[in-house]
Structure formats: C-alpha cells, structure tokens
N, C-alpha and C positions, 0 to 999 in steps of 0.2 A: 333964484328959481329952486324949488324943492328937488331933491334928488329922486331919480326913478328907483323903484325898488325891484330888485331882480332876485329870483330864486333859481340857482343853478342846480340841476339834477343829474347825478351820475355816480361814478365810483369815487371812493374816498381819495382826496387829492394827495394823501400821504401813504397810499397803499403800496407804492412801488411798482404797480402793474402798468401796462401800457396805457390803458384807459384812465387810470388814476393820474398818471403823469400828464396826460393830455388835459385833464381837468385842472391840475395844478398850474400848467402853463397858461391855460385860458384865463383862470382866475388872476394870475399875475399880470396879464395884459389889461384887465378891465379897469377903466378910468374911474378911480374912486371919487373924483371931484363931481362926476355926473351921476354915479350909481351907488346906492346902498346895496350891499351884496350879502347873500346867505347861500350856503351850499348844503343841499340835501343829498346825503350819500348812502349807498347801500351798506347794510350791515350796521354794526354798532360804532359809536365814537368813543374811543378810550380817552378819558380826560388827561392821561399822561402824555397824549400826543402833543398837547399845546401848553403844558405847564411851564417849561423853560423857553419855549419858542412860540409866543402868542401869534395867532393868525390875524390878519387885517380884515377878517370877515367872520360871520357866524357859521359854525359847523353843526349841522343837524343830522343825527343818525336815524336810520330806519328803525333801529332798536327792537327787532323782533326776530327770534331765531326761526320761527315758522314762516316768516315773510321777509326773506333777505333783502329784497328790493324795496320793501316798504310801500306796497301798493295802497293799503288801507291808510297808513299814516300820511302819505302824500296827499291823498284826497282830503283827509281831515285838515291838513295844513292849508290847502287851497280854499277850503271852506272858511277858515278863520282869518287868514292873512290878507291884507290889502296889498296886492302886487300889481306891478305894471307889466312885467315880463316873467315867464317861466321858460328857462333855457335848458334843454336836455343836451348833454355833452358826451360824445364818444360811445354811446350805447345804441344797440340795434333799435330800429324803428318799432319793433314788436315787443320790446322789453316790458313796457307798461300796458300791454294789450288788454289784460283783464280788467284794468281800471280805466281804460281809455274813454269809454262812453261817459263815465262820471266826470273825467277831467274836461272833456269837451263841453259837457252840460254846464259845468262850473265856469268855463271860459265864456260861454254864451251869456251866463247870468251876471258874472262879475267883471267881464271886460278886459281881462289881462290878455296879452299877446303870447303866442307860443312860438319859440324858436327851437328848432331841433337840428343839431349837428350830428349826423349819423353816417355810418359806413354803408356801402352797398357792395356786397361781395359774392352775389350769386350770378349764375350764367343766364338767367331768364327773368322776365318781368312777372312779378306776383301782384295781381290786382288788389288783393287784400292789403298788402303793404303800401301800394300806391294810394289807397284810400286814406290810410293813416298819415302818409306824407302830405296829402292835400288838405288834411285837417289843420295843418300847421300854417301859421301866418308867414313865417320865414323858414322854409325847409332848406337845409344846407347839407350837401353830401360832400364828404372829404376825400373824393378821388375824381380825377378826370374821367376815369372809366364809368363811375356811377353817374356822372353828369351826362355822358353820352347815352347811356342806357335809358335814363329816366327822362330825358329832356322832352320827349313827346307826350309824356304821361303826367308830368308834374310841372304845370306852367310857371309857378313861382320859384322853381328850384334855383339855388345858387351853388356855385362851387366854392368851398371854403377849405383852404389849405391850412391846417392847424399848426400852431407852433410846436417845435420839438423841445421837450422839457430839457432844460440845462444843455442846450445845443452847443454852447461855447466850451463845455468840458470835454467833448469828444474830440480827441486829437490823435494824430499818428505819432507813435514813439520813434525815437532814433533807434538805429540797429543795436547799440549797446543796451539801451533801455529795454528793447524787445527781448534780448537774450536774458537779461536779468529777471524780467517779469515772468517769462516762460518758465524759468527754473523755479521761481517762487510759486507759481500756480500749478505747474505740472512737473514736480521734481522727479517723478519715476519714468517720464517719457524720454526715450533717447533723443539726442539732439538732431539725428538725421531723420526722425519721423515727421510726417506731415499730420498736423492735428486739425481735424474737421470739428467744427462746433455747431451744435443745435441749441438754440436759445428760444424757448417757447413753452407753451402749456401742454401738458400731457392730455391731449383731447383728440377727438375724431378728426376734426378739420386739419390739424397740424400734421397728421399722418406720421408720427414717430416710428410706428411699426414698419412702415415701408422703408424708411431710412435705415433702420436697424438691419433689415433683411438685405438691402442693397449694400450696406457697408460690409457685412460679413462676406458677401459674394466678392466684393472688391478686395477684401483682405486676403482672400485666397490667391489672388493674382499679384497683389503688392502688399507684402507683410509689413512694410514700413509706413503704415498709416494707423492713426488712433482716432477714436471718436469721443468727444466730450459732450455729455448731455446735461445742459443747464435747464433742468425741468424737474418736476415732482415725480421721482421714481416710485415712491411708496404710495402715492395717491394719484387719482386721475382715472382716465378711461382705461388705459392699457397697463397691464402688469409687465413693466419694462424689464425687470430682473428676469422673470421667467421667459419672456420673449427672447432676451439675449442668450440665455442658456439653450433654448430650443433652436436658435439659429446657429449654435456652435461657438458662442463667444467664450474665450478663455481669460484668465486673469491678466489684466494689462491691456486688453483690447479696447475696453471702454472705461471712461472715467465719468463719474456722476457728480453733480453739484453737491457741495458741502452744505449742511443745514445753516440757517441764519439768513439775515437780510443782506441784500446786495445793493448798496447805494450806487449812485452814478459813477463815482470814482472807481469803485470796485469792478463795475461792468466795463469801464474803459480799460482796466487791466486785462480782463478776460478777452475782450475783442483784440487787443494787441498781442495776447499770448497765443491765440489760435492762428492757424495759417489760412483758414477759409471757413466762412459761415455757410451753413446749409439750411435752406428754408424751403423744402418741397411741399408746401401746404396745398390743400385743395383749392382754397380761395382766400382772398385777402381784401379787406376794405381799405387798409393802409398798413404797410409793413414798416413798423418802427425799427425792429432789430436790424434789417438790412441797411437802413439809413444810418443807424448808429455805427454799424460795423464799417460801412463805407467811409464815414467821416474819420474813422480810426485807421484808414488805409488797409482794411482787410477785404480781400476779394470774396465774392459771394457766388454760390450755386443756388439758383432760385427756380421755382416752378413758373412756367410761362402761363400765368393765369390772372384773370380779373385785374384788380388795381396794382398788383405786384409787377405787372408788365411795364407800366409807365415808369417805375423806379429802376428796373433791372435791364430792360431791353438795350442791347448794344454795349453794356458795361459789365454784365455778369454772365456767367455760364447758365443759360436758360434751358430748363428741362421741359420737354413736351408734357402737357397736362390734359390728356384726352381719354383716360380710362373712366368708364362709367362708375359712379359711386353715389352714395346717398349720405346726407348729413342731417341730424335732428335739428329742427328749427320750429319756432312758433308760427302758426298761421291763424287765419280768422276762425278756423274750426278747431283750434287747439294744437298741441304738439304733433308734428308730422315729420316724415322723412322727405327732404327736398333733394331733387336730383342735382348731382354735382359732377365734377370731373377730378380725377386724381392722376398722379404720375405713376408710370409703370416702374416696377422695381429695377428692371434691366436698364431703363433709361437713367435712373438715378445712379446706379452702379457705374455706368459708362462715364457719366459726368464726374464722379468721384475720381475714377482712374485717370481721366484726361487732365484734371486739375492737379492731382497728386504727382503725375509723371512729368509735369512741365513747369519748372520754376519761372520760365519766361512768361508763360500764360498767367501765372499768379501775379507777377509783377505788373503785367499789362492791365489786368482786371483791377488791381489795386489802384493804379493811377486813374483809370477811367471812372471807377466807382467813386473815388474821392471827389473828383470834379463834379460828377452828377449830384452827389449828396450836398455839396456846397451850394450848387445852383438851386437845388430844391429848398434848402434851408433859407436861402436869401430871398425866396419868393413867398414866404408864409404870409397869411392874411391876419388881420387883427379883428378880434371879436367885437371891438367897439363899432366897427362899420356895420356889422350885422345887427347889433343892438339898436343902433341909430335907425337902421332901416325899419326895424320892428316898431319903434316908437313913432316913426313918421307915418305909419299906416293909419289913415283916418278911420274913425269909428263908422262903420258902414250903416247907412240908413236902411232899416228893415222894410221889406215889401209889406204894404198894408193889406195883407190877405191872410187867410187861414190855410195852412198847408196840412193835409193829411197824408202821412207817409206809410206805405205798405209795400215792402220790397217784393214779396211773393207769398204764396202761390195763389192759384185761382180760387181755391176754397176759402183761404184766408181773406182774399180781397172781397169775396162775396159776403163773408161774415161781417166785415167792417161797415157794410151799408146800413146796418141797424143803428149806427152812431150818428149818421149825418143830420137827421132831423134835430136831435138835441144840440148838436154843435152849431147848426144854423140859428137856432133859437137863442143860444147863448151869445153868439157874435152877430147880432143883427147888422145888416147893411155891409157886412164884410164878405167878399167873394170866397168861396171854398174851392181850393185847388187840390186835386188828387194826384199823387205821385206814385207811380209803380212802373214795373218793367213793361215794355211795349206789348209783349205777348199776352198780358193780363188786362190791358186797358179796355177791352171789349166788355168785360164783366160790369164795369161801371158806366160805360157809354150810355147816354140817354137818361142817366139818373137825374131826377128833377132838382136835387139839392147840389149837384156838382156844377160849378161854373167853368172849370178848366181842368184838363187832364194833361200831365206832363210826364216825360220820361224820367226814370229813376236816376238821380244824381245826388249822392249824399251831401255834396257841398251846399245843395239848396236848403238843407236843414238849418243852416246858419242865416239864411237870407230873409226868412219870413218872420213877421211879428209874432205870430202864434203858430205853434207846431204841435200836431198830435202824431205821435209815433209809438203807439202802445206795443206793437210787436217788437220793434227795435229796442225800446227802452226797458220793457218789462218782461214780455213773454219769451222772446228768444234768449236773452241772457239768464233767465230764471229757470227754476226747476218745475215749470208748468206741467210737464208730463208725469210728475209724481203726485199730483193733487187729485182730489175727488171733485174737481170743478170742471165743468164743460168749457172747452176752448171758446165756443161761441159766446158764452156769458162773460168772458174776460175782457172782450173788446169794449163793450159799454162801461164795464166796471172801471177800467183804467182811463177811459175818456171822461168818466164821471158824468154820464148822461143816462137817462132812461132809455131802455132798449126799444127801438122802433122795429118795424118789420124788416127782416132780411129780404131785400128786393133786387130784382134784375128785370130789365126790359125784355119781354119775349118778342122775338122777331121771326116771322115766318121764313123758312128756308127758300132758296130760289126755286123757280118753276120746275126745273128738271128733277129736283128731289121731291117736290110736292106731288108730282105726278105718280110717284112710287108709293106715296103714303096712303094707308087705308082711309076711307071716308070717315068723317066725324068732326063735329065742331065743339063738343062739350067734353069735359073731363068724364071719363067712364066709357067713352066710345072708342072703338077702333083697334088698339094694339097694346102689346106689352113692350116696355123698354128694358133692355138688358145691357149690362156693362161688365167687362171681365177683368180689367187691369187698372188698378188705382195708383198709377205713377211708377211704383217699383215692380218690375216683372218678377223679381226674386221673391219678394215678401207679400205682395198684394195682387197676385194673379190667381184667378179661380179657374182651375182646369176642367171642372165638371159641369159647365153651364149647358152643354148639349143635353145631358141627362135631365137637367132641370126643365128645359123648355120642350123636350120631346113630347109630342102629342097634345100640346096646348090648342084649345079651340080658337084662340085669337092669334093673328100674325105677330111675329116677334121682330122688333126693330133694335139693332145693336148700335149703340152710340159710344163715343169715347175717342181716344187718340188713334192716330194712324198706325202706331206700332203695337196696339193692343192685340192680345191673343184673340183670334176669331172663333166664333161659335157658328152653328148652323142656323143662323137667323134667316128670316124671309127678306129683310132689307138690311144691308150693311152701310151704315153712315159714318163709320169710324174715320176720323180725320177729314170729314167733309163739311163739318158744321162749325160755325163760330160759337162762342159761349152763349150768346143771346139766341142763336138758332137752336142750340141744344136745350135752352130753357123752354122754347116753344114746343119742341118735340116732347120734352119731359112733361110739360103742363097738360098736354092732350093725351097722354098715355093713361090707360085704365089703371095700370100698376107698373112697378119697376122692381128689378133686382139689380142692385148696384154694389160696388166695392166701396169701402171707406175712402172717400175722395171728394173732389169738387162736386161730383154728380150726386153723392149722398146728401150733401148740404143743399144742392139744387132741388132735389125731390122734396125735401122738407119745406123749402122756401116757396115753391109754386103750388104746394098742396097735393102732391101725388103720393098715394100710398106706396110704400117701398119696403122691401126686404133688404137690409144692409148687412153685408158680410165683412167681417173684420179679420185682420191679420195680427201683426205684432203690437198694435196699439189698441187700448181698451175703449169700449163704447162710452164708459163713464166720463171720459175726457174728450174724445173726438166725435162723439155722436152728434147727429144733426138736430137742429131745432125744428120741430114740427109746427107748421102754420096752415091756416085755411082748412082745418079738419083733417090734415094728413095723418094717416096711421103709419107708424114706423115700427117694424119688427127687427130688432138687432140680433144677429146670430154671431156669436163669438166662438173661436176655435177651442178645441180640447188640447191645450198646451201640455197637459200632463202626459198625453200620449206620445208626443214627439220631442218636447223641449227639455233639455237637460237642466237649463237654468230655471225653468218653471216660472218665468217672469216675462213681463212685457219688455221686449228688447228694442222696440221702436225701429226695427229694421237695421240694427247696428251690430248684429252678431255675425261676423265673417265665417264662423264655423258652422252656421246653420246648413244642414243638409236636407231637412224636411220642413219646409215652411208650414207654420201652423194653420194657415188659412185652408190648406188642403184637407184638414180633418173635419171640416164642416160638410156633412153628408149631403149629397144632392137631394136625397129623399126628404131630409129636414127642410131644405130650402124650398122644395116643391110644395110641401105641406104648408109652409108659412105663406107662400104666394097664393095658394088656393084659399087660405083664410081671408086674405085681402080681397080676392076676387068674389 
C-alpha cells in the first residue's frame, strides 16, 4: 500500500522553542512505514541545520522575511503538492487566518484532510476561532481546559496530550550535583540565597514586568532572594533592564540569561540550579517549562489560570489570576485586544515570600510536582492515532444542490437577487438553496428562483456540490471599498452571470398599519417615505430630517429600524415592518429620502424616486441601482469641512467627533426632494 503524504505545518523543529520542540517530538512519533513526511516551518531553513545530522523528513522553510509564517508560500505548496493530510502543530488556530479561506478552498478542491493540534488559552469562547476549528477535519486541543471550554462548540474536537521533547533527559540531580551546578551557573549568588527562575518569552502574556515588580517588593522583606531571568532582555515587548532599574534593582539582585543556544541538557542544569520556577503568566495553552522543572524536582509558583491549572493545582504554589488585562490576538476582523486576566503584584510577592521562607514547603512542592509531571508524561498521546482518524474519514458525498451563501446584511442580500436567474439557467434542474442569517431571510422569502432558505452555518459551504459565495470569497477579503466599481455590480460579476433585476416580494402590511396609511394604489399617490438612520447611529444618522419634511403637502411616513432617530413624521413605522412590508411601503411612496443602507437599494429596486444621503462611504461604490424608471439623487457630505483625514473612512475612525453626514444641509435635501416631486 502506498504511503500517505503528510505536510506538517508549524515552528522549525530545531528552533529550541517550546512549539519547535513540540513539532520535533511529534515528527519523531510519526510512523515512517505508513507516512511520507515533510515539515513546513516558519522562517527560513538554514542548510547547516542538517549538514551533519540529516533529518528523516523534508524540511521546507517559509523563506520570506516579509511573511515569517509563509502564508503565501503555504498556499502555493498546497496548490502544487498532492497531499493526504495537512497537519498544523502547536500554533494558535488563528495563525494562518489571512490565508485560511484559500486553504479551505484548496481542501475542498484537492481533497486533503486538515488536522490541527492547537492550544486554547483564553477565558472566553470566540466564535470566529470556533469557525476555524470547525473547518478542520480533526481538530485537537492540547489541554483538558480547552476540551472543556470548546466541547459544546466543536463537535469533532479531540483532546491530544502532546509528547514532551526529550522527556527522558529531565531528571532530578543529587544534592552534591545540585551544589556543583549551582556554583557553575550562578557563581556570584551566595549559598544561602533562594534563586527564583523565570523561563519564558519577553511578551505581554508572560507578564515579566509584574514578576519584576513583585520580586523587588519581596526583596525589601527578604534580602536573601535572587531572580534569574531566562528570557530576551534586549528584545521583546518589555525593556527589562530599564524596568528593573525603575523598580529599584541593584547589582546582584537579578541575573539574566547569557547569549547563545540552550540545548536540553543545559536547561536541565538551569532547572536544577534554581530553587523555584515562577510562571505567573496571564494564560497558558500548555505550560512546558513547569513540566520540565517539575521533572527536575524543582518546585513551582504558577498563576491559577486556564490550562496551567491542570498541571499545577495541588502540587504548586498557585497565585490568583483575576486582575482585568488585555492581550493582543488575531480575530476574524484583524488584530485586536482580547480580554484576559492577570496576577496582582501583591499576590505574586506574597507567593515568593512564602516559598522563600519555607524550605519545608519547597521540599513538599518538589516531591508532589515531580510525581504530577511523571504522571503527565506517561499519559501522552501519539500523533499516529490522530492521523489514522483523519485518513479514516470518508470523502463526503456532496449535496446535489446549488448553495448561495450571503452572511449579511439586508442590503447585500437584496443585491444578490440579481444573480439568481443566471445561476438557475446555468444549473438547470438543480435546486437553489439560499443561506443567510435568520434576520435577513425575509428579504429573499417568496423569490421565485429560491427553492430553500437555510440558516447561516459556514460548515455547509463544504457540503454542497456547487457553492456561490461572492461576498465571502471576493468582496469581504478584498479591497472593494477602494475601487470605482459599484458594489451591486460586483455580485453578478463574481458569479459570472448577467445581471437580472434586483427583486423583492412586496407584501402589504397588516390591517392595523394599513388603516393609518394614506389612500393610494399607484406609485405617485399618497405620501413621502423618509428614513433617518442607516445602521450606524454614529456615522449614518441624519439629524436634520425635521427641517427637510417641514411644510410638505403630502403626509410623511417614517420607516426603518426600531432604534432609528425619530423625526416629526405623520406615521411612524420604525421597527414595525418586515423587509417585504417595507418594500410595499416604499413602492407606493411618491418619493423617498433615505440614508445609504438597505432602504436606498430598496428604493432603486422597486422604482421609487429617492434622495440618498451618504456618510463615510462614497456613492460611487455603495450607490443603489435604479430600476423601473426610478430617479436617484445622491447627496454626499462636505468632508473637507469636518474631516481631518479628508477621505472615506467607512465608519472606522474612532476619533471622529463630527460625522460628515451632518454637513449635508437640509435645504439642499429639500430642494432635491422637490425636484423629484
């Protein structure tokens, strides 16, 4: 039987980092009789890495300084290689987020399975991350904490306890050995000092600045303590040298890592030379350094947080981790600050003093920790079981229907209706299924080309034989808002069909509302429809509508959402109409004044003359398509008057104090309306 081809993706297996060591350990586990293996790793691959010590697998580097993780190169490889499995190891689920849609598209076309072995170290569930997890055929989280948190959201989730790299080398030294290695590693530290060690990256999540502050406070009460920092002092998030001076550190209080590589045997020396490891991190997906220290018989002070709890509870000095903090992480909308929890400086200080002042406690924690670490290491899982599970997944038979996917919002759903006729003509005798969020389904209800409407579920994108997802695949991830192309014309373009009419079924409102409506059966009779708020109250609310409608000869009917800013209309229907009922009211209006939104596209679709008011988005892109003889007058703001950036911000400028839509004078709006009337 031919071997299965696997591409592992992660950190360089010889980088010496925690994730790199995990990759190395997983690769060592992989059954070479069953699998052909290659490893795609972040950064460049130095040929000298393997000159005298050849690897039993192919090593591929991302090879781009501008793209450390190699998003573009990975997609290129997946396009060219014939693979059975792509296995991501040890990296956050969001690490390849910017290339994820392309990776999933290739998976659907080329048929490889995706295994993802990832950490979960946050205190809340993020649905954008859950989406990426559910895209995987075999999602594996490497903590019991992560399994508990995600079990209800990721049905196929597995708990995978990864192997500890070179676990057999971590051992407890005898007392004479400890004395000898302590003198070698820390020759300037007095024998009666307690040495605390921090082993980790200089980053926000690890909180070395809180440890520094806590240590200096503890030092005032117990001068016989020293802190060893095994981290990058010269680079990283924090200026550790300056922080130490600011906190009052003097020569000899702190010892920092010497330059150079630290192989496993050297780290074993470090763990045996210190008296206690401190890891008061904000959150952990898996704490390698405490496990390594415990195997060396070194007691630990750990933050009581996320996956670190399952390693340290009952065998380490646990520090409460309840202080509000934020950490930078990737989300579906780009880099953001995710709410987290951190240890208080006072609690870390108290833990340091408690451990420093009690040799008996250190001995007790050392014994308990070593037993816990041995139990943990004895229960690791093998990656071969995960790979076998992936290859055993049968190729799913696709549903023999056409799926049109449009996540949101009402205006975009309405614009997609012009694509249906062409799609049905192309795929004769195949049912057309429309997938969107429940609140927007009324827009396409009753459409003669739609056979079924279903709730939004991105997993469904994999299940249908034919999928149209122009917004998700092209418009949303692209720079559509920078073009001189109307948004409504993009939908038929990306679906490769001739544009039909934008259409919506007009449904008369219920009797109680009808009784309030002015008489009239044809367009041009009865009333003026107005609308004040286009989704964003900050950027697309027009506060001068009362001046626009004052003294009109015809009654004014206000339509829109229930939270819209109200004007002095004759009839207020805000929040009282469905989308199709709004279409009926709009169709029988003599004219309308609307904000850039669903209702502007609705006016164009049903043939009602309209004045459209714009905020931070230009009419050249988001303007409506006029049908059935509708006349559209677009009024755009005077951004020069109030906007320092003098550009279309699309409602993303948090410093905006004077929304540009306010600069459209009510007199100008009234004049435009009178032209239409």
